[in-house]
N, C-alpha and C positions, 0 to 999 in steps of 0.2 A: 504493499500500500504506500502510495506517495505521501510525503511529508508536506502538507500544504500550510505551513505556518506562515503568518504575515511577517514580513520584514520591516525594520525601522526605516528603510530607504523610501522616502516619499518624495525625493527631488530627483530630476532626471540624472543620469549618469554623467552627462556632459557638463553640468553645472556645478562649480565648486561650492562646497558648503561654507556659508559665512563663518568668519572667526568672531565669536561673541565673548565679551568679557562679563564674567559674572560679578555682580555688585551686591553685597550683602546688604540687607535691610534689617537692622536690629530692632526696629520698631514694629516689625511684622508680628501680629498676633499669631499665637499658636492656638489650634482648635483640638480639643479632645473629643473623640467619638468612640463608642464601644459597639456600634452597630452600623452596618451598611444597610439603610432602610429601604432604599429604592435605587434601581440602576436600569437605564434604558438607553437604546441606540436608535435614533430615527433616520439614519442614513447619512446625516450631516454632523451630528454631534452625540457624544457619549455623555450622558447625564447621570451623575451620582449624588445621592443624597446620604449624608452621614448623620447619625443621631446618637443621642446619649440617653441612657435609661436612668430615670429618677423614680426611686421606690418610695411609696407612701409609707406612713408609720405602721409598724407591724402590730397586729393584734393577736392574742392568743386564740388558737382554734379557727382562725380565718384564713382564707387563701390570700396569699400576698398579692397586692396590687401595686401598679405603678403607672408611669407614663413614658412613652417614647417621644422625645423632643428633638426635632432637627436642630443640628449644630452647624451644619455646613452643606451647601449645595455647590457641586463642582461641575462645570460644563467644559468638555475637551474637545478639540478638533479631532477628526479621524487619525491624523498623523501623531498627535500627542498621545492619543489612546493606544496606538500601537507602540509608541515608545514606553508608555506605562506598563503594557503587557510584557514587553521584552524585559524590563527592569524587574518586574515581579517574578519572571521566570528565573532571573539571576538570584533573586532573594530566595526563592523556593529551593533552588540548588544549594544555596549556602545553608539553609536550614535542614535540609536533608543531610548534607555532609556533617553538620554539627550534631546530628541526631535529634533535632527537635521535631522533625517530620519523618514519617516513613513513606518511601516511594512505593506506590502500588504498581504492579506490571500492568500493561495495557490489556484490556479485555480481548479475548480471542473469540471471534464468532464461531458458532457451532456449525459444523459441516453437515 
């Protein structure tokens, strides 16, 4: 079976990639999320919504309740979404190597 993974190359081979200088912004807010609550791709943009769980006060003999509150909405171009996927594959490989994740073999179709 052929490997049809998308690649991060979104510019034509003939055009050189621009050299960009990264400028740190120490005033940039950090956002905590413990859930990816929504994700969709409409053909033009990848939209991701991250949320945080806020639990209500616990009461004896009651089912715990809480709220899922959006913390951040992120909209990415297809090129950036592919870059994110490639980087997440690198992180996944590092987590497997470090023993935090187990690699599962690909499923084989029944003949």
